[in-house]
TORKENU-295267 format. One record per residue (C-alpha): x, y, z. Coordinates in steps of 0.25 Angstrom, whole numbers, plus 5000, padded with zeros to 4 digits. Example, Ala and Ser with C-alpha at 12.3 -4.5 7.8 and 13.67 -1.06 7.14 Angstrom:
BEGIN
504949825031;505549965029;
% end
This chain:
BEGIN
537254085379;537453935375;538953895375;539553775369;541053745372;541653625365;543053565367;543953545355;545453515355;546153575367;546453575382;545253635387;546053765391;544953855387;543953785396;544953795407;545153935405;543653955404;543453885417;544553965424;543754095423;544254195434;543254305432;542054215436;541654075437;541254005425;539853975430;539554125433;540154165420;539354075412;538054125419;538454265417;538654245402;537454155402;538154035396;537453905394;538553805392;537953705382;539253625383;540753635388;541653515390;542053555404;540753635409;539553545405;539153415409;538353365397;538353225393;538853195379;537353175375;536953305381;538153375374;537853315360;536353365362;536853505365;537753505353;536653455344;535753565350;536753675347;537053615333;535553615330;535353755336;534353705347;535353765357;535953895352;537453915354;538054045358;539454015361;540353895356;541753875361;542653775356;543853755365;545153705359;545653685345;544853625334;545253485332;545453435318;545553295314;546553235304;546553305291;545553405296;544553295298;544153335312;
% end
Protein backbone atom coordinates (compact mmCIF):
# COMPACT_ATOMS: atom_id res chain seq x y z
CA UNK A 1 0.00 0.00 0.00
CA UNK A 2 1.27 3.44 -0.91
CA UNK A 3 1.25 5.94 1.94
CA UNK A 4 1.84 9.68 1.79
CA UNK A 5 2.32 11.54 5.07
CA UNK A 6 2.29 15.33 4.94
CA UNK A 7 3.14 17.77 7.73
CA UNK A 8 0.88 20.73 8.42
CA UNK A 9 0.73 23.05 11.42
CA UNK A 10 1.85 21.28 14.55
CA UNK A 11 4.69 19.96 16.65
CA UNK A 12 5.35 16.59 14.93
CA UNK A 13 3.89 14.83 17.97
CA UNK A 14 2.07 12.29 15.81
CA UNK A 15 5.34 11.36 14.11
CA UNK A 16 7.13 11.07 17.46
CA UNK A 17 4.37 8.79 18.78
CA UNK A 18 4.48 6.76 15.60
CA UNK A 19 8.28 6.37 15.79
CA UNK A 20 7.97 5.24 19.40
CA UNK A 21 5.98 2.09 18.62
CA UNK A 22 6.66 -0.42 21.38
CA UNK A 23 4.99 -3.51 19.91
CA UNK A 24 7.49 -3.76 17.02
CA UNK A 25 9.98 -1.56 15.24
CA UNK A 26 8.75 0.71 12.47
CA UNK A 27 10.62 -1.08 9.70
CA UNK A 28 9.21 -4.48 10.66
CA UNK A 29 5.72 -3.03 11.03
CA UNK A 30 5.93 -1.31 7.63
CA UNK A 31 7.07 -4.55 6.00
CA UNK A 32 4.33 -6.56 7.71
CA UNK A 33 1.69 -4.04 6.58
CA UNK A 34 3.26 -3.91 3.08
CA UNK A 35 3.62 -0.12 3.26
CA UNK A 36 5.45 1.79 0.56
CA UNK A 37 6.35 5.18 2.03
CA UNK A 38 6.02 7.60 -0.86
CA UNK A 39 6.95 10.49 1.42
CA UNK A 40 7.20 11.27 5.12
CA UNK A 41 8.92 14.39 6.53
CA UNK A 42 11.08 12.34 8.93
CA UNK A 43 11.39 8.95 7.24
CA UNK A 44 12.18 9.61 3.59
CA UNK A 45 15.29 11.17 2.10
CA UNK A 46 13.93 12.48 -1.20
CA UNK A 47 15.19 15.75 -2.60
CA UNK A 48 12.65 18.51 -3.15
CA UNK A 49 12.63 17.71 -6.89
CA UNK A 50 11.98 14.02 -6.20
CA UNK A 51 9.22 14.92 -3.75
CA UNK A 52 7.56 17.24 -6.26
CA UNK A 53 7.69 14.48 -8.90
CA UNK A 54 6.09 12.00 -6.48
CA UNK A 55 3.33 14.48 -5.61
CA UNK A 56 2.64 15.16 -9.29
CA UNK A 57 2.49 11.42 -10.01
CA UNK A 58 0.00 10.95 -7.17
CA UNK A 59 -2.13 13.88 -8.34
CA UNK A 60 -2.16 12.61 -11.93
CA UNK A 61 -3.02 9.07 -10.83
CA UNK A 62 0.22 7.60 -12.15
CA UNK A 63 0.99 6.43 -8.60
CA UNK A 64 -2.06 5.10 -6.74
CA UNK A 65 -2.49 6.46 -3.22
CA UNK A 66 -3.94 4.11 -0.62
CA UNK A 67 -3.34 6.05 2.60
CA UNK A 68 -2.99 9.80 3.10
CA UNK A 69 -2.04 11.18 6.52
CA UNK A 70 -2.07 14.88 7.34
CA UNK A 71 -0.27 15.52 10.60
CA UNK A 72 -1.16 18.63 12.55
CA UNK A 73 -3.81 21.26 12.16
CA UNK A 74 -4.95 22.62 8.81
CA UNK A 75 -3.35 26.04 8.60
CA UNK A 76 -5.47 28.89 7.26
CA UNK A 77 -4.16 32.23 6.02
CA UNK A 78 -5.57 35.65 6.88
CA UNK A 79 -9.28 35.91 6.09
CA UNK A 80 -9.35 32.21 5.11
CA UNK A 81 -6.91 32.78 2.25
CA UNK A 82 -4.65 29.83 3.08
